[in-house]
N, C-alpha and C positions, 0 to 999 in steps of 0.2 A: 386835507389837501384831498381827498379822495371826492368829498363833496363839491368841492369848486371844480374839480376838471369833470365833474358830471353835469353841472347847469353851466359850466362857462361857456361852452363849445354856442349853445342856446343865443346866451346874450350877448356874443360876440355877433354873429351870424344877424340876429334881430337887432342890434344896433346898427350893422351896416346897411341894412335894407330900410330902414325907420329914416337913420340920418341923410342919409342919399336922395330921397324924398324930397322933392325941391317944394311942395304943400305938404306939411306936417300935418299926420291924421290925430284926432283926438285922443288924448292918452286912454279916456274912457271906452271907446271903441277898443281900440288894441288890448286893452284889458280883458274885455269882454268875451272877445275873440280868443285871446290867449286861456281864457278859463274854459271855454267850450273846449278849445284843443285839447287841455286836460281832461275835459271829463269824459270825452268821447276813447278816451284810454280804458273805462271801465267795460262799457260793451266790446270792445274789441277786442279785451283779453279773453272774456267767455265766449266770444266768436271765434278767435282761434282757437281756443282749448278745444272747442267742439269740432271743429274743421279736423284738426291733426289728430285729435282721438278717434274720429269715426273714419277717414278715409287714410292714414297714413298705415302701411303695412312691413315697413321695414327694409323695401328695395328702395335703394337709392334715387333712381331717376324719379319714381314715382313720389318718395317722400319729399324730394327737393321741390317738384312740382306743387306739391301740397301745399308745404311751408313757402312758398315762393311766389305763387299766383293765384292762392286761395287764401290763405289763413293769413298771408301779410298783405301783399299787394293788392289784393279786391276789398277785404274789409275795411283796411285802414284808409286807401284813398276815397274810398265811397263814403266813409264817415267823413274825412275832411273835406270831400266834396259837397256834403250836404249841407254844413255850414256854410260855406259859400252861398248856395243856392236857397237856404231857407232863411238865414240870419242876414248876410251881408249883402245881397242883392236887394234886399229894402230898406238899407239905410241912406238916408239922404246924405251920409259922408261919404259914399261909396260914387263919387262924382268924377272920374275920370280912370282909363285904363291904366295909370300906376297904383292906383289904390287896391287892384285885383291883387298885384303881385304884391304889397306891402299885407294885406289881409290874408293872401294865401301863404306866404311865408308866416305870418304869425300863427294861424290855425295849426300848422304844419308843426313849428317849434313847441308849441303848447301841449302836443300830442309826443312829439319827442321827448321834452324835457321830463312826464312822467315815465313815461317808457324806459328814460336811459335811469331814473332814478330806480327802478323796478329790476333792471338787469345788474345794474353796479351792486344793488344791496340784496338782492334775493335771488339771482340765477349764475350768481360768477362762480359758485362753487361747483356747480354743476359741469359747467364748462374746463374746470380743472383749473382755475385762474383766480387771483385774489380780486376784490372788489378795487383795489386799484388798477390793476394791469385790466380788467375790463371797461372801467372807466377812461383808461389811457388810448384802447382800440376804439372804443366806439368814438369818442371825442371826434376823430378826424376818418370817420368811416359812416356809420349810421346814424348819427346826428344832421351834417353836413347831407346826406342823402334826403333827409327829409324837407329840410329848409331847401333845398335845390329845389325839389319836387314841387312844394308849395309854389315858388316860384314859377315854374313852366304852369303848373295847372291856374295861379293867378293870374299869368301875363294871359291866357286864351280865354279865362273865363270874363276878363277887361274888356275883352274884344268883342265876346258874346254880346256883355251888357248893353257897350255902345255903340256896335255894328248891326246888332242884333240878327246876327246871322247863326242860325243852331250848328253849323259845322263846327262852329268855333266851341261851341258848349260840348261837343262831340270829343274833340282836341283835348279838351281841359281836363276830362278826366281820363281819357285812351292813353296818354302820353305818360304821364306819371306812373298809371296803371302798369304800363309796359316796361319801363323804368324800372319802377320798383319791384315787379315782379321779377326781369330779369337778374337784377340786383341779387335779391334772396336764393333764387334759385341756383347762381352760379356762386356763393358763396357758400352754399352747401356742398359743392364740388370742388372749386378751386378758387382761392381767396383771390388771385391775381385777376384772373378774370372778372369777378367782380367789382376788382379795383377799376379795371376798364370802362364800366359801364359807370360807374362814380364820375371817373373824367368826364366821359361823354355828357351827362347830364350838367356838369360844372360848366363845359362849354357851352352848352345849350341856353341854360340859365342864364350865363353873363351875357352873351347876345341879345337876348331876350331884354333883358335888363338896360342893357345898351342900349336898345331900339328904342326905349320909351322914355330913356334918359334924353337921347338925343331930341325926342318931340316934344318933351318938356321946357326944353331949353329957350325957347322962345315963347312961351306961355306966359301971359301975365295974371289968367286966373284960371283956376281949375274946372269950374262947373261945365261941364258938358251932359247931356239930354240922353238918356238912357232910352235904349230902343226896345227893351221888352217890359 
């Protein structure tokens, strides 16, 4: 049961974005991007640990800033962004803006899945809760946050790729970074404030996805020319 609750949120969110795409992406590419998301949890873990050990000093605000905007938001969103920029952008299968959302979500949930397993099975005791309780708590908080941030990042990355405007490349990183950092920061101070950030990201991701769904509606082929 614990394992199921640990991995099920990622499966459900992945299924939603993959199935809702009018022009389905190749399973091979999805698998590759998901695995890359899993792999980046390794350097993320080392970098996060180094930043926390170096800059935390026991003060609530300082430690919340370090854990939120540096050890969490900065490191993890940079690594996800690099997957899109150095791997996805070169793929011929990335041939319309909606693909950016799909691949962004896949990369983020690859990361979230292994991170969740780590929290559930190796860190639950340090929080004074059972593995099952950790899995239940993160199923509707941390895992959706990663997936929704992947949607936001992917939306703007798709606009960058097919419009060629570099401001969208900035949005693709900055917005998920701010959302992720603010969520982690507030989680250290007040859970309900952090939940408010999650709701904001949910609404943002929903509207962005809805926008591209509408544009897909009257398309018969997905091939668009990249402008970068």
